[in-house]
N, C-alpha and C positions, 0 to 999 in steps of 0.2 A: 519619542523614539523607538525605544526599547519593543515596542508593540510591532513598529513596521518592519523594525530589522527582523524580530524573530517569526513574521509571516513570511518576509524575503528567506531567511533560511528554510523556509518547509516547501516555498515554489522553488529555492535551487535544488533541494533533495528529489522533489518531484523529476526536475532535470535530468538527475542522476541516474533515477532509479529506470525512467525510460532510457537510459544508454545502454545499460543492460550492463555497463564495464564497472568489472567486481572493486575494483579500487577506489573510483568514483565513489560507488554507492555505498561500502565501507567508512569511508571518511564521512560520511552524515552522522554515524552511529558512535554512541558510548560505546568503551569497552565491556559494560554492563546490559546491555539496550535488548529491551525486551517489546516481544510486537505479540498484541493478542487477539484473537478473533474469534467471532462467534464459533461454539464447537460443531461439531459436524457441517460446516459448511459446504459447499458444493466445490469450491476450488481446491481446498485443502484434500477434499476425498476423491475427486479427479486423480490429483496428482499424487495422492499417497503422503501427503505432506501435513505436519502438524500445524495445530490452530495456534499454537502458541511456545514462537520461537526465541530463544536466548542467545544474544552475543551475534556479533555481528558476523560471524563467518555462517549461522544458520538462517540468517535474514539475508546477506548476500546470494547464498545460495539459491534461497527458495525467489528471488528478487530476477538474477540474471542466469538463472538456467530453468526453474521450475516452472514457474510464471510464462515467462515465452514459450515453453511446450503444448500450454493450456491455450493461451492468448496468442494468435499465431500472427496475425496481422490485423492492419485497420484498426490499430488500439487508438481510439481518441478521448480524452480526458477533460469533460468539461469542468471547470470550477463557478460551483454558485456561489458559495460565499467563503470568508476566510475571517475567523475572530481571534483574537487574539486577549487574554487575560494574566499579566505577568509573564512566565516562562512557559503556559499550556496555549497551544493554539489548536484551532478547530476548523477543519475545512471538511465541509460538503461539495459532493460532486458527483456526476454522472459518466459511466464508466461505459463504452463501448466496444466490440471488438468482434473480430469473426474469431471462432474456436479452432481446436483442429480435428474436431467432427463435422466442422462444416458450418455449423448452425450459428446463429447471430446471438451475441452478447449484450443486453442491455440493462444493466442498474444502478441503484443509487447509494451512494456511500456515506458514512460520516465518519472522520479519522478524528483523532484526538492525541495529537503531538504533546509530549512532556520533555522538556529542553531542559540540559545542563549545559553549561561552559557553552552555549552555541552549538551543540550538536544532541542528536535525538537521545533521550533517555529510555523511552518508553513511548510506544504505539498502541491504541485500541482503537480497533478496527469495527464498525458496525457496517451491514448490509440488511437487504433485503433477501433473507437467506432463503426465500420460497421460492421467491422469484429467480433467484441464483440457480437454485435446484432444476428449476422448470428451463431455464435457458440452456444448462450444460447436460442435462440427462432426460429432458422431455418429460 
C-alpha cells in the first residue's frame, strides 16, 4: 500500500507543478528539499537558472515562474512508467511543448524522487541533454 501511496504523492505533485500555483507547489516539498539536474542542461542555460536548487522557495520560483517563460504552451507530459521502492519513486516520462521561440520541444526524462513524511525531499532529474539543447537552441 505504501508503494501505491508514494506513487500517488508524486502524481499529485505533477498536478501541482502544472497548476503553476506557488502554494500548491510549495506544499509538495520539505523545507530542505533539493532538485538536481544535469550541469549545463539547455533549460537551465536558456533561463539562466541553476541546475541545483535548494529549498522550496528556489524550486517554486523555477516551476511557477521560470519554467512557464520557456515552455509557453501545449505542454504535454506522457507518463511512461512509475516505480517505487520504499520512499523512492522513479518516473519515466516524455515532455512536449511549444517554446517561447516557437520551436517544438520533445524530450524524454527520468526523475528520481526521494520522499520524507509524504513530501518530496530530493529530486534527481535526468534527460537527453543533447536533444534538449537541439530543441531549445537549434
